[in-house]
N, C-alpha and C positions, 0 to 999 in steps of 0.2 A: 202819210198816217201815222198823227203820234206813240208813243207810248200810254197803254191804257190797261188795267186791272181790277177784276172784280175775285176779290175776297168773303168766303161765307164756312164759321166755322162751326160744327155743334156735336154734341153726343146723341145718336140714335144707336139705336140694337142695327147686334150682328145683323140681325134678319134684312133692316130697312137698309145698313152698307153694303149687304150681297145686290139686295135689288138696285141697286143706284150701278155696281157696276157695273149690270146686268144691260142698265141704258144705255152706262157709256159705252159696250161691248155693241151694243147694235148701234147706238148711232159712227162708230167706226168701223163696222161694216155692211153701212149703208141703208138699215134693214128704217133705220129712223133718222128723220132729219138733223141735226146740226147745230139745234138752236136751243139758247137758254132766256128765259128770265126775273129778272134781279130787279127789286124797286119798280115795279112798272114800266121796265124798259125791257125790251128786248131783241139780243144780243144772237144773230145767225155767221154759224162759221161754215168757210169751206177750205174743205180738206186736203192735203194730196192723197198721193193711191201709196207713198213711202213716206214714214213717220221717225224720230227719233225718241227710239224708246230705253227708257230710261228705269231698271228698279234699280233702290238701294231700304236694307235695312239697318237700324242703330239698337243695340238692346242695351239699356242700359239697367241701375238694380233694383227702380223704381217702374219705368219708365218705358214700354217700342215703340220702336217708327217707324212702320213702310209707308213710304214714299213712292209713287206712278208717275215721272215724268213723261207728256208728251211732247215734241217740240218739231218742227218745220217752219 
């Protein structure tokens, strides 16, 4: 299968960000199905038992970024 990418960026409240991170945690733990809907399309993702996990924090004078990356 060729490369495919779906990206979405938006401004949300801290509470909404926490809710979304909890959903990701539920998916990783197997409590929820790893499926996403974007633009009328449904994507189902199979997750292995082990993943590469990366956390990166960048702090600038005006903007900070916390990036969490999962690869398999």
